[in-house]
N, CA, C and O of each residue as an XYZ file, in Angstrom:
840
protein
N      -0.630      4.811     20.085
C       0.132      4.688     18.860
C       1.562      5.195     19.017
O       2.310      5.256     18.041
N       1.932      5.548     20.201
C       3.258      6.119     20.423
C       4.351      5.074     20.258
O       4.103      3.869     20.290
N       5.567      5.575     20.080
C       6.786      4.757     20.027
C       6.940      3.959     18.731
O       7.769      3.050     18.676
N       6.178      4.268     17.702
C       6.380      3.624     16.412
C       7.438      4.390     15.641
O       7.401      5.620     15.582
N       8.374      3.674     15.053
C       9.445      4.313     14.299
C       9.024      4.675     12.888
O       9.410      5.725     12.374
N       8.236      3.816     12.257
C       7.891      4.004     10.849
C       6.377      3.953     10.679
O       5.720      3.019     11.138
N       5.832      4.975     10.012
C       4.413      5.003      9.677
C       4.294      4.795      8.170
O       4.868      5.553      7.387
N       3.547      3.761      7.764
C       3.332      3.468      6.354
C       1.881      3.769      6.016
O       0.962      3.192      6.597
N       1.688      4.674      5.077
C       0.359      5.075      4.634
C       0.083      4.491      3.260
O       0.939      4.537      2.377
N      -1.103      3.944      3.080
C      -1.525      3.440      1.774
C      -2.952      3.909      1.510
O      -3.735      4.115      2.437
N      -3.274      4.073      0.233
C      -4.650      4.440     -0.113
C      -5.566      3.231     -0.064
O      -6.738      3.350      0.295
N      -5.032      2.056     -0.427
C      -5.853      0.870     -0.608
C      -5.472     -0.245      0.362
O      -4.322     -0.349      0.789
N      -6.441     -1.062      0.697
C      -6.207     -2.174      1.613
C      -5.252     -3.201      1.004
O      -4.410     -3.753      1.712
N      -5.376     -3.465     -0.319
C      -4.498     -4.477     -0.907
C      -3.041     -4.011     -0.936
O      -2.130     -4.838     -0.920
N      -2.816     -2.702     -0.977
C      -1.447     -2.178     -0.883
C      -0.873     -2.462      0.502
O       0.264     -2.918      0.629
N      -1.662     -2.189      1.535
C      -1.210     -2.470      2.900
C      -0.975     -3.963      3.101
O       0.015     -4.354      3.718
N      -1.871     -4.798      2.588
C      -1.723     -6.248      2.741
C      -0.428     -6.740      2.100
O       0.281     -7.563      2.679
N      -0.120     -6.237      0.903
C       1.089     -6.669      0.205
C       2.344     -6.291      0.978
O       3.297     -7.067      1.051
N       2.338     -5.105      1.547
C       3.510     -4.646      2.299
C       3.644     -5.424      3.603
O       4.748     -5.819      3.978
N       2.543     -5.646      4.288
C       2.595     -6.403      5.542
C       3.092     -7.819      5.306
O       3.838     -8.358      6.122
N       2.686     -8.427      4.200
C       3.152     -9.773      3.861
C       4.657     -9.789      3.635
O       5.330    -10.767      3.960
N       5.184     -8.700      3.075
C       6.611     -8.624      2.761
C       7.475     -8.283      3.969
O       8.702     -8.363      3.893
N       6.841     -7.900      5.096
C       7.594     -7.527      6.304
C       7.194     -8.468      7.436
O       6.300     -8.133      8.213
N       7.825     -9.627      7.553
C       7.486    -10.561      8.634
C       7.658     -9.902     10.001
O       8.651     -9.219     10.253
N       6.688    -10.115     10.870
C       6.779     -9.569     12.218
C       6.752     -8.061     12.277
O       7.370     -7.464     13.159
N       6.037     -7.426     11.344
C       6.058     -5.961     11.281
C       5.514     -5.318     12.558
O       5.952     -4.231     12.934
N       4.569     -5.973     13.222
C       4.008     -5.394     14.441
C       5.053     -5.249     15.541
O       5.017     -4.299     16.323
N       5.975     -6.193     15.592
C       7.016     -6.139     16.620
C       8.192     -5.264     16.211
O       9.121     -5.074     16.996
N       8.166     -4.731     14.999
C       9.261     -3.912     14.505
C       8.937     -2.422     14.558
O       9.595     -1.615     13.901
N       7.936     -2.063     15.331
C       7.542     -0.665     15.492
C       7.171     -0.028     14.158
O       7.590      1.083     13.836
N       6.379     -0.764     13.400
C       5.846     -0.265     12.138
C       4.332     -0.131     12.288
O       3.664     -1.057     12.749
N       3.804      1.009     11.902
C       2.375      1.269     11.991
C       1.816      1.508     10.585
O       2.489      2.098      9.740
N       0.580      1.048     10.337
C      -0.073      1.246      9.049
C      -1.341      2.075      9.228
O      -2.011      1.995     10.258
N      -1.655      2.867      8.216
C      -2.927      3.578      8.173
C      -3.370      3.668      6.721
O      -2.584      4.039      5.850
N      -4.634      3.327      6.458
C      -5.192      3.453      5.120
C      -5.874      4.809      5.003
O      -6.715      5.168      5.827
N      -5.504      5.550      3.976
C      -5.963      6.928      3.869
C      -6.997      7.136      2.761
O      -7.522      8.239      2.609
N      -7.293      6.095      1.990
C      -8.284      6.207      0.930
C      -7.767      6.929     -0.300
O      -6.738      7.604     -0.263
N      -8.506      6.772     -1.394
C      -8.157      7.479     -2.627
C      -8.292      8.983     -2.409
O      -9.240      9.453     -1.779
N      -7.324      9.729     -2.942
C      -7.211     11.176     -2.758
C      -6.974     11.545     -1.295
O      -7.182     12.693     -0.903
N      -6.539     10.577     -0.486
C      -6.220     10.801      0.934
C      -7.412     11.369      1.711
O      -7.238     12.191      2.610
N      -8.614     10.929      1.359
C      -9.805     11.480      2.005
C      -9.922     11.064      3.472
O     -10.658     11.687      4.236
N      -9.195     10.006      3.868
C      -9.225      9.550      5.262
C      -7.875      9.730      5.939
O      -7.543      9.003      6.876
N      -7.107     10.684      5.472
C      -5.802     10.940      6.084
C      -5.987     11.354      7.543
O      -6.667     12.343      7.814
N      -5.394     10.615      8.493
C      -5.564     10.956      9.909
C      -4.635     12.102     10.318
O      -3.776     12.528      9.547
N      -4.822     12.580     11.521
C      -3.904     13.570     12.096
C      -2.577     12.863     12.372
O      -2.502     12.014     13.260
N      -1.546     13.201     11.629
C      -0.275     12.492     11.748
C       0.393     12.716     13.092
O       1.271     11.944     13.478
N       0.002     13.744     13.802
C       0.573     13.983     15.129
C       0.244     12.856     16.103
O       0.977     12.641     17.068
N      -0.847     12.138     15.860
C      -1.250     11.082     16.788
C      -0.320      9.876     16.721
O      -0.385      9.000     17.583
N       0.546      9.819     15.708
C       1.463      8.694     15.569
C       2.854      8.995     16.127
O       3.717      8.117     16.119
N       3.085     10.195     16.600
C       4.412     10.591     17.083
C       4.780      9.797     18.336
O       3.898      9.381     19.088
N       6.103      9.581     18.567
C       7.225     10.029     17.727
C       7.471      9.088     16.555
O       7.246      7.882     16.653
N       7.933      9.655     15.450
C       8.180      8.874     14.246
C       9.598      9.105     13.736
O      10.164     10.192     13.855
N      10.136      8.051     13.172
C      11.425      8.176     12.530
C      11.284      8.468     11.042
O      12.149      9.099     10.435
N      10.178      7.999     10.463
C       9.975      8.184      9.034
C       8.513      7.930      8.682
O       7.847      7.113      9.317
N       8.017      8.639      7.660
C       6.690      8.410      7.097
C       6.880      7.935      5.662
O       7.587      8.567      4.877
N       6.245      6.820      5.328
C       6.304      6.287      3.966
C       4.897      6.263      3.388
O       3.993      5.659      3.966
N       4.714      6.918      2.251
C       3.478      6.784      1.492
C       3.766      5.803      0.360
O       4.617      6.061     -0.491
N       3.058      4.687      0.354
C       3.373      3.625     -0.615
C       2.113      3.157     -1.323
O       1.045      3.067     -0.719
N       2.249      2.861     -2.607
C       1.094      2.350     -3.322
C       1.356      2.175     -4.803
O       2.492      2.263     -5.269
N       0.291      1.928     -5.527
C       0.370      1.765     -6.972
C       0.282      3.120     -7.647
O      -0.263      4.072     -7.088
N       0.820      3.198     -8.851
C       0.781      4.441     -9.600
C       0.749      4.171    -11.087
O       1.050      3.068    -11.543
N       0.381      5.190    -11.835
C       0.355      5.073    -13.282
C       1.592      5.676    -13.901
O       2.087      6.700    -13.429
N       2.094      5.064    -14.937
C       3.278      5.573    -15.627
C       2.895      6.713    -16.562
O       1.887      6.650    -17.265
N       3.715      7.749    -16.554
C       3.648      8.805    -17.560
C       4.822      8.671    -18.521
O       4.701      8.942    -19.716
N       5.956      8.248    -17.980
C       7.147      8.008    -18.783
C       6.958      6.704    -19.565
O       6.748      5.655    -18.956
N       7.026      6.750    -20.895
C       6.801      5.538    -21.703
C       7.816      4.431    -21.457
O       7.570      3.283    -21.829
N       8.945      4.746    -20.841
C       9.955      3.712    -20.597
C       9.626      2.837    -19.403
O      10.244      1.787    -19.223
N       8.662      3.246    -18.577
C       8.317      2.474    -17.389
C       7.432      1.290    -17.746
O       6.559      1.387    -18.609
N       7.670      0.165    -17.067
C       6.926     -1.062    -17.288
C       6.201     -1.465    -16.007
O       6.470     -0.930    -14.932
N       5.277     -2.418    -16.139
C       4.527     -2.904    -14.986
C       5.485     -3.462    -13.929
O       6.362     -4.270    -14.234
N       5.300     -3.015    -12.682
C       6.129     -3.498    -11.585
C       7.371     -2.670    -11.327
O       8.052     -2.892    -10.325
N       7.692     -1.715    -12.204
C       8.810     -0.818    -11.924
C       8.463      0.029    -10.706
O       7.310      0.418    -10.520
N       9.463      0.312     -9.880
C       9.241      1.071     -8.652
C       9.914      2.435     -8.755
O      11.080      2.542     -9.135
N       9.163      3.470     -8.411
C       9.634      4.847     -8.464
C       9.664      5.426     -7.046
O       8.697      5.305     -6.293
N      10.786      6.053     -6.699
C      10.895      6.781     -5.442
C      10.778      8.267     -5.746
O      11.479      8.775     -6.621
N       9.914      8.960     -5.044
C       9.713     10.382     -5.288
C      11.019     11.146     -5.110
O      11.726     10.960     -4.119
N      11.332     11.998     -6.067
C      12.596     12.737     -6.008
C      12.622     13.738     -4.861
O      13.690     14.240     -4.509
N      11.455     14.041     -4.264
C      11.411     14.952     -3.116
C      11.499     14.225     -1.779
O      11.358     14.845     -0.726
N      11.730     12.923     -1.814
C      11.864     12.166     -0.562
C      13.001     12.747      0.277
O      14.027     13.169     -0.256
N      12.804     12.763      1.592
C      13.767     13.429      2.472
C      14.497     12.482      3.413
O      15.208     12.934      4.310
N      14.335     11.179      3.226
C      15.090     10.238      4.061
C      16.357      9.823      3.318
O      16.277      9.428      2.155
N      17.536      9.903      3.966
C      18.812      9.620      3.287
C      19.096      8.129      3.190
O      19.949      7.614      3.913
N      18.395      7.431      2.308
C      18.587      6.000      2.153
C      19.256      5.718      0.813
O      19.301      6.584     -0.061
N      19.772      4.505      0.659
C      20.363      4.117     -0.617
C      19.286      3.470     -1.471
O      18.706      2.463     -1.066
N      19.007      4.025     -2.642
C      17.908      3.537     -3.464
C      18.236      2.238     -4.184
O      17.329      1.559     -4.667
N      19.515      1.877     -4.267
C      19.889      0.669     -4.973
C      19.425      0.741     -6.415
O      19.687      1.734     -7.093
N      18.730     -0.303     -6.909
C      18.288     -0.299     -8.306
C      17.032      0.523     -8.554
O      16.614      0.671     -9.702
N      16.423      1.057     -7.506
C      15.180      1.795     -7.671
C      15.435      3.164     -8.287
O      16.445      3.810     -8.011
N      14.512      3.584     -9.113
C      14.633      4.869     -9.813
C      14.051      5.994     -8.980
O      12.963      5.867     -8.417
N      14.775      7.085     -8.905
C      14.280      8.268     -8.201
C      13.803      9.273     -9.244
O      14.576      9.674    -10.114
N      12.541      9.680     -9.165
C      11.962     10.554    -10.175
C      10.774     11.308     -9.588
O      10.333     11.029     -8.473
N      10.273     12.253    -10.348
C       9.135     13.052     -9.914
C       7.830     12.259    -10.048
O       7.619     11.545    -11.029
N       6.964     12.400     -9.046
C       5.639     11.788     -9.068
C       4.619     12.915     -8.992
O       4.631     13.710     -8.052
N       3.740     12.981     -9.977
C       2.736     14.034    -10.029
C       1.442     13.567     -9.367
O       0.993     12.444     -9.597
N       0.846     14.428     -8.546
C      -0.434     14.109     -7.919
C      -1.570     14.766     -8.695
O      -1.570     15.976     -8.920
N      -2.532     13.947     -9.099
C      -3.689     14.440     -9.841
C      -4.948     14.261     -9.007
O      -5.088     13.270     -8.290
N      -5.858     15.211     -9.100
C      -7.122     15.097     -8.375
C      -8.111     14.190     -9.105
O      -9.122     13.780     -8.537
N      -7.811     13.881    -10.373
C      -8.684     13.039    -11.177
C      -7.910     11.855    -11.748
O      -6.691     11.917    -11.906
N      -8.625     10.787    -12.053
C      -7.999      9.630    -12.669
C      -7.525      9.996    -14.078
O      -8.295     10.518    -14.884
N      -6.249      9.718    -14.365
C      -5.698      9.943    -15.693
C      -5.977      8.676    -16.489
O      -5.365      7.637    -16.244
N      -6.905      8.763    -17.445
C      -7.510      7.559    -18.008
C      -6.897      7.062    -19.300
O      -6.742      5.854    -19.480
N      -6.547      7.961    -20.201
C      -6.147      7.530    -21.536
C      -4.653      7.742    -21.769
O      -3.989      8.491    -21.053
N      -4.150      7.059    -22.791
C      -2.736      7.228    -23.133
C      -2.460      8.652    -23.585
O      -1.374      9.181    -23.345
N      -3.436      9.277    -24.239
C      -3.253     10.659    -24.685
C      -3.170     11.605    -23.489
O      -2.348     12.522    -23.488
N      -4.010     11.398    -22.471
C      -3.940     12.213    -21.265
C      -2.592     12.045    -20.566
O      -2.018     13.010    -20.062
N      -2.103     10.822    -20.543
C      -0.807     10.560    -19.921
C       0.320     11.250    -20.696
O       1.234     11.828    -20.107
N       0.237     11.176    -22.014
C       1.251     11.817    -22.855
C       1.287     13.322    -22.617
O       2.364     13.906    -22.498
N       0.118     13.950    -22.548
C       0.042     15.391    -22.331
C       0.555     15.769    -20.946
O       1.250     16.774    -20.794
N       0.215     14.970    -19.936
C       0.665     15.267    -18.574
C       2.174     15.088    -18.444
O       2.839     15.854    -17.747
N       2.704     14.080    -19.111
C       4.158     13.857    -19.108
C       4.878     15.050    -19.734
O       5.891     15.513    -19.210
N       4.353     15.546    -20.853
C       4.966     16.686    -21.522
C       4.862     17.955    -20.670
O       5.770     18.786    -20.665
N       3.749     18.092    -19.955
C       3.522     19.301    -19.167
C       4.299     19.311    -17.858
O       4.797     20.358    -17.443
N       4.409     18.165    -17.207
C       5.015     18.118    -15.867
C       6.413     17.523    -15.845
O       7.215     17.862    -14.974
N       6.715     16.642    -16.789
C       7.995     15.938    -16.749
C       8.038     14.840    -15.707
O       9.074     14.203    -15.516
N       6.914     14.611    -15.024
C       6.869     13.575    -13.983
C       6.890     12.193    -14.622
O       6.340     11.987    -15.704
N       7.536     11.247    -13.936
C       7.617      9.880    -14.451
C       6.353      9.089    -14.187
O       6.023      8.171    -14.937
N       5.635      9.443    -13.116
C       4.453      8.682    -12.728
C       3.413      9.613    -12.123
O       3.708     10.759    -11.783
N       2.190      9.102    -11.994
C       1.097      9.894    -11.441
C       0.376      9.101    -10.362
O       0.217      7.885    -10.470
N      -0.058      9.802     -9.320
C      -0.883      9.199     -8.282
C      -1.947     10.208     -7.872
O      -2.136     11.221     -8.545
N      -2.650      9.934     -6.761
C      -3.723     10.826     -6.343
C      -3.599     11.253     -4.877
O      -4.529     11.839     -4.323
N      -2.447     10.960     -4.244
C      -2.308     11.259     -2.811
C      -1.008     11.959     -2.418
O      -0.959     12.624     -1.383
N       0.028     11.823     -3.211
C       1.372     12.178     -2.763
C       1.522     13.606     -2.239
O       1.996     13.805     -1.120
N       1.127     14.589     -3.027
C       1.328     15.973     -2.604
C       0.495     16.306     -1.375
O       0.896     17.135     -0.558
N      -0.657     15.669     -1.240
C      -1.520     15.908     -0.083
C      -0.844     15.421      1.196
O      -0.818     16.126      2.204
N      -0.299     14.209      1.141
C       0.347     13.640      2.327
C       1.651     14.371      2.636
O       1.964     14.619      3.800
N       2.410     14.718      1.596
C       3.661     15.441      1.830
C       3.399     16.759      2.560
O       4.139     17.125      3.473
N       2.350     17.464      2.155
C       2.003     18.733      2.800
C       1.616     18.527      4.261
O       1.946     19.350      5.116
N       0.916     17.430      4.547
C       0.515     17.142      5.922
C       1.702     16.730      6.775
O       1.731     17.003      7.975
N       2.686     16.071      6.161
C       3.852     15.594      6.908
C       4.872     16.692      7.164
O       5.640     16.613      8.122
N       4.888     17.705      6.325
C       5.912     18.753      6.414
C       6.016     19.401      7.791
O       7.131     19.558      8.289
N       4.899     19.791      8.440
C       5.011     20.449      9.760
C       5.595     19.547     10.844
O       6.063     20.051     11.864
N       5.582     18.238     10.653
C       6.097     17.317     11.663
C       7.616     17.262     11.665
O       8.225     16.774     12.617
N       8.229     17.765     10.591
C       9.687     17.709     10.460
C      10.202     16.281     10.587
O      11.206     16.014     11.248
N       9.481     15.370      9.931
C       9.828     13.950      9.921
C      10.165     13.553      8.481
O       9.445     13.944      7.562
N      11.230     12.795      8.262
C      11.559     12.362      6.899
C      10.379     11.678      6.231
O       9.675     10.878      6.845
N      10.176     12.010      4.953
C       9.043     11.505      4.197
C       9.531     10.848      2.910
O      10.372     11.401      2.201
N       8.993      9.655      2.612
C       9.324      8.938      1.387
C       8.040      8.600      0.654
O       7.123      8.022      1.237
N       7.969      8.954     -0.614
C       6.867      8.538     -1.469
C       7.362      7.456     -2.420
O       8.404      7.618     -3.055
N       6.632      6.367     -2.520
C       7.054      5.258     -3.372
C       5.843      4.705     -4.121
O       4.781      4.482     -3.539
N       6.027      4.487     -5.429
C       4.952      3.971     -6.269
C       5.460      2.839     -7.144
O       6.550      2.906     -7.712
N       4.645      1.797     -7.238
C       4.927      0.699     -8.153
C       3.948      0.801     -9.317
O       2.744      0.958     -9.113
N       4.464      0.712    -10.519
C       3.662      0.967    -11.712
C       2.693     -0.182    -11.990
O       3.101     -1.329    -12.171
N       1.397      0.153    -12.020
C       0.357     -0.848    -12.298
C      -0.310     -0.633    -13.655
O      -1.065     -1.488    -14.118
N      -0.036      0.498    -14.289
C      -0.498      0.711    -15.665
C       0.528      1.575    -16.388
O       0.987      2.583    -15.851
N       0.881      1.184    -17.595
C       1.916      1.879    -18.353
C       1.349      3.136    -19.017
O       0.151      3.410    -18.950
N       2.236      3.885    -19.654
C       1.810      5.111    -20.334
C       0.879      4.816    -21.494
O       0.126      5.690    -21.924
N       0.923      3.587    -22.007
C       0.072      3.214    -23.146
C      -1.272      2.641    -22.698
O      -2.189      2.535    -23.512
N      -1.408      2.273    -21.434
C      -2.621      1.619    -20.950
C      -3.725      2.636    -20.662
O      -3.470      3.715    -20.126
N      -4.939      2.276    -21.023
C      -6.109      3.090    -20.692
C      -6.780      2.512    -19.454
O      -6.753      1.301    -19.233
N      -7.379      3.379    -18.652
C      -8.084      2.965    -17.442
C      -9.547      3.368    -17.535
O      -9.878      4.462    -17.992
N     -10.408      2.473    -17.097
C     -11.839      2.768    -17.074
C     -12.166      3.466    -15.752
O     -11.826      2.939    -14.692
N     -12.813      4.632    -15.780
C     -13.113      5.352    -14.537
C     -14.005      4.590    -13.572
O     -14.096      4.949    -12.398
N     -14.670      3.532    -14.057
C     -15.544      2.778    -13.160
C     -14.770      2.094    -12.046
O     -15.360      1.716    -11.033
N     -13.438      1.923    -12.211
C     -12.669      1.246    -11.171
C     -12.693      2.017     -9.855
O     -12.524      1.429     -8.787
N     -12.903      3.327     -9.927
C     -12.970      4.119     -8.698
C     -14.223      3.789     -7.894
O     -14.271      4.032     -6.689
N     -15.236      3.237     -8.557
C     -16.469      2.854     -7.855
C     -16.333      1.472     -7.203
O     -17.218      1.035     -6.467
N     -15.227      0.797     -7.478
C     -15.025     -0.549     -6.936
C     -14.328     -0.531     -5.583
O     -14.065     -1.586     -5.007
N     -14.030      0.645     -5.079
C     -13.285      0.780     -3.828
C     -14.002      1.775     -2.940
O     -14.451      2.820     -3.412
N     -14.115      1.456     -1.639
C     -14.783      2.388     -0.730
C     -13.795      3.438     -0.227
O     -12.637      3.457     -0.645
N     -14.248      4.302      0.661
C     -13.434      5.450      1.070
C     -12.219      5.072      1.904
O     -11.334      5.905      2.100
N     -12.148      3.842      2.401
C     -10.954      3.411      3.132
C     -10.120      2.445      2.308
O      -9.222      1.784      2.831
N     -10.418      2.365      1.015
C      -9.584      1.560      0.141
C      -9.925      0.084      0.098
O      -9.144     -0.713     -0.422
N     -11.063     -0.291      0.629
C     -11.480     -1.699      0.591
C     -12.344     -1.942     -0.644
O     -13.089     -1.053     -1.055
N     -12.257     -3.153     -1.253
C     -13.045     -3.434     -2.452
C     -14.538     -3.528     -2.146
O     -14.941     -3.903     -1.045
N     -15.349     -3.179     -3.148
C     -16.798     -3.308     -3.062
C     -17.229     -4.431     -4.008
O     -17.502     -4.172     -5.180
N     -17.295     -5.665     -3.523
C     -17.589     -6.807     -4.406
C     -18.893     -6.675     -5.168
O     -18.958     -7.040     -6.342
N     -19.932     -6.160     -4.526
C     -21.230     -6.033     -5.198
C     -21.129     -5.078     -6.375
O     -21.665     -5.351     -7.449
N     -20.444     -3.958     -6.176
C     -20.284     -2.978     -7.254
C     -19.464     -3.553     -8.403
O     -19.753     -3.303     -9.573
N     -18.440     -4.324     -8.056
C     -17.592     -4.928     -9.090
C     -18.407     -5.885     -9.954
O     -18.373     -5.801    -11.182
N     -19.138     -6.796     -9.311
C     -19.928     -7.778    -10.049
C     -21.009     -7.089    -10.876
O     -21.220     -7.447    -12.035
N     -21.693     -6.109    -10.299
C     -22.760     -5.395    -11.011
C     -22.221     -4.716    -12.271
O     -22.798     -4.848    -13.350
N     -21.106     -3.986    -12.125
C     -20.558     -3.253    -13.268
C     -20.084     -4.200    -14.369
O     -20.261     -3.918    -15.555
N     -19.485     -5.315    -13.976
C     -18.986     -6.246    -14.981
C     -20.129     -6.973    -15.693
O     -20.020     -7.305    -16.874
N     -21.222     -7.216    -14.972
C     -22.377     -7.837    -15.607
C     -23.069     -6.873    -16.572
O     -23.555     -7.274    -17.629
N     -23.102     -5.600    -16.189
C     -23.725     -4.603    -17.051
C     -22.867     -4.281    -18.263
O     -23.376     -3.858    -19.301
N     -21.554     -4.486    -18.124
C     -20.636     -4.174    -19.217
C     -19.719     -5.372    -19.450
O     -18.548     -5.326    -19.076
N     -20.218     -6.425    -20.050
C     -19.426     -7.646    -20.250
C     -18.122     -7.409    -20.999
O     -17.150     -8.139    -20.806
N     -18.098     -6.386    -21.855
C     -16.889     -6.101    -22.620
C     -15.740     -5.608    -21.766
O     -14.601     -5.548    -22.228
N     -16.034     -5.251    -20.513
C     -14.978     -4.726    -19.639
C     -14.229     -5.832    -18.890
O     -13.268     -5.548    -18.175
N     -14.658     -7.088    -19.048
C     -14.007     -8.189    -18.333
C     -12.525     -8.284    -18.678
O     -11.690     -8.473    -17.793
N     -12.201     -8.154    -19.953
C     -10.798     -8.287    -20.366
C      -9.933     -7.222    -19.696
O      -8.859     -7.526    -19.176
N     -10.401     -5.977    -19.710
C      -9.642     -4.894    -19.089
C      -9.521     -5.104    -17.582
O      -8.481     -4.814    -16.991
N     -10.597     -5.615    -16.959
C     -10.563     -5.860    -15.518
C      -9.564     -6.956    -15.169
O      -8.846     -6.845    -14.175
N      -9.511     -8.012    -15.975
C      -8.550     -9.088    -15.725
C      -7.116     -8.602    -15.902
O      -6.224     -8.955    -15.131
N      -6.914     -7.781    -16.939
C      -5.574     -7.235    -17.158
C      -5.149     -6.357    -15.988
O      -4.010     -6.440    -15.527
N      -6.061     -5.514    -15.507
C      -5.746     -4.644    -14.381
C      -5.429     -5.457    -13.133
O      -4.499     -5.128    -12.397
N      -6.200     -6.521    -12.889
C      -5.953     -7.374    -11.726
C      -4.588     -8.047    -11.818
O      -3.852     -8.118    -10.834
N      -4.257     -8.543    -13.017
C      -2.964     -9.202    -13.227
C      -1.811     -8.224    -13.027
O      -0.844     -8.533    -12.331
N      -1.912     -7.047    -13.634
C      -0.836     -6.072    -13.538
C      -0.710     -5.511    -12.120
O       0.396     -5.247    -11.648
N      -1.843     -5.333    -11.446
C      -1.805     -4.835    -10.065
C      -1.141     -5.846     -9.144
O      -0.386     -5.468     -8.249
N      -1.416     -7.125     -9.357
C      -0.790     -8.170     -8.541
C       0.728     -8.135     -8.677
O       1.451     -8.243     -7.687
N       1.199     -7.985     -9.900
C       2.644     -7.906    -10.129
C       3.237     -6.657     -9.477
O       4.296     -6.712     -8.853
N       2.538     -5.533     -9.632
C       3.037     -4.286     -9.054
C       3.030     -4.325     -7.527
O       3.928     -3.779     -6.886
N       2.023     -4.967     -6.949
C       1.963     -5.068     -5.488
C       3.114     -5.892     -4.941
O       3.626     -5.600     -3.860
N       3.531     -6.923     -5.678
C       4.657     -7.748     -5.225
C       5.948     -6.934     -5.170
O       6.695     -7.021     -4.196
N       6.211     -6.148     -6.208
C       7.437     -5.348     -6.203
C       7.341     -4.202     -5.198
O       8.347     -3.791     -4.621
N       6.128     -3.688     -4.993
C       5.941     -2.650     -3.981
C       6.286     -3.182     -2.601
O       7.022     -2.545     -1.848
N       5.747     -4.363     -2.268
C       6.021     -4.944     -0.963
C       7.504     -5.169     -0.735
O       8.016     -4.861      0.341
N       8.202     -5.700     -1.730
C       9.640     -5.948     -1.592
C      10.404     -4.647     -1.392
O      11.319     -4.580     -0.571
N      10.029     -3.607     -2.143
C      10.739     -2.333     -2.041
C      10.544     -1.683     -0.674
O      11.498     -1.180     -0.080
N       9.304     -1.694     -0.177
C       9.042     -1.079      1.129
C       9.707     -1.885      2.241
O      10.210     -1.310      3.206
N       9.714     -3.210      2.114
C      10.386     -4.044      3.113
C      11.870     -3.708      3.180
O      12.441     -3.644      4.269
N      12.496     -3.494      2.038
C      13.916     -3.122      2.015
C      14.123     -1.761      2.683
O      15.111     -1.558      3.388
N      13.202     -0.839      2.464
C      13.286      0.466      3.100
C      13.202      0.354      4.611
O      13.985      0.963      5.340
N      12.229     -0.441      5.073
C      12.045     -0.592      6.515
C      13.302     -1.215      7.139
O      13.709     -0.829      8.234
N      13.910     -2.174      6.442
C      15.151     -2.766      6.941
C      16.232     -1.710      7.076
O      16.954     -1.683      8.073
N      16.351     -0.842      6.086
C      17.400      0.172      6.121
C      17.130      1.228      7.172
O      18.044      1.666      7.870
N      15.870      1.641      7.286
C      15.510      2.629      8.292
C      15.785      2.113      9.703
O      16.203      2.858     10.589
N      15.536      0.807      9.884
C      15.735      0.224     11.206
C      17.155     -0.140     11.515
O      17.467     -0.510     12.648
N      18.047     -0.044     10.515
C      19.442     -0.452     10.745
C      20.251      0.634     11.432
O      21.439      0.446     11.694
């Protein structure tokens, strides 16, 4: 794994797929990917990827700031790579150990932390990257707004490496037919957010490589 300039970490397989699609020829551009799972439960030893020019943690996130809309991209304000953000917003991203499910929970967390968005991996990966003394960028594309509620069953639809579990998805939707509408909305909004995520990370990789 040596000689890669950029390491891109994602929790989910569809996040990695979207970014790879947005970066033509990424394998020849010294870009490496690793899926770390929800809550970074499969985070590898980052030393095995050295030498690195930059580590990017990229994925979907939930909005805490009511002004954020689906597909908006947030760059963590603690990012340490000196890049030009262009139209992208730089703001705080809060890491939660649990899924923030309701609009009321989001409102309370926004008031308590002041963070614009929430995820489940950022602080964990940042802590692991710190000893490497390698620039770190956290980036999230909003897949649910501050007003949107999330059903906790979605965490059962993904395995520990971020791949979907089709059997679990079909079973849960059959047992709870009323959840179809919410599932379709989540799929639609995630697709939009993944597109903007891929474009944003591709622009970063271009700048890092320039």
